[in-house]
Each structure stands twice: as C-alpha cells, then as structure tokens.
N, C-alpha and C positions, 0 to 999 in steps of 0.2 A: 495569462492564466495558464498557460502551456508549462512556462517553468517553473510555476509554483508545483502542479500535479508531478511534474517529473522530479522535483527536489522531494515529494512527498515518497514516492517510489523508490526512492535513493535511500532516503532514511531507513525504510521498511528494510532495505537489503544490508544498509550497513551496521544497523542495530540489531539483525538477525532476529526481527520479531518471528519469524516463520520457524525457527530452530526452538524458540520455546514451546509454540504448539506442539512441533513433532514430539519433544519431550514428555509431553503431556498424553502422545499415544494416538495423534492426529497423523495420519499419512500425509505425505509431502505432496502427492497429487492431488487430495482434496483441499489444500491451503491454497487459496486466493490472496492477491495483494492489489489494492486499489487507492488511488491519490485521488484526494478531492480538492478542487479549489472552487473558491465563491468569491463573486463581488458582484453586490446586491442582490437581485434575483438569479443572476447567471450563475451555474454548475457547469462545471467542467471534471467529469470522471474519467480516469485513464486507468488501463490495465498494466 
C-alpha cells in the first residue's frame, strides 16, 4: 500500500494539480496533497 500512496503523490506532482489551484487564486501554502491507498477495509493516507 505504501507504493500506491507514493504513486498517488507522484502523480499529483507530475500532473501539477497544485498549479491549477494556484491559477484559481489559492495560495500555494494552503494547498495540501494526500495519497490514499485502500485494501479491503484498510486505508493508508500519505502526505
């Protein structure tokens, strides 16, 4: 699950999702990135 969380965080960076929010006027310091992985009822969340 750790690999899935890291892949999600990498995708957020690679696709520059934060830049889209900044273009809409949201300050970079207010933007948070979270990666989620699910396996049955288990959940892992990374930042």
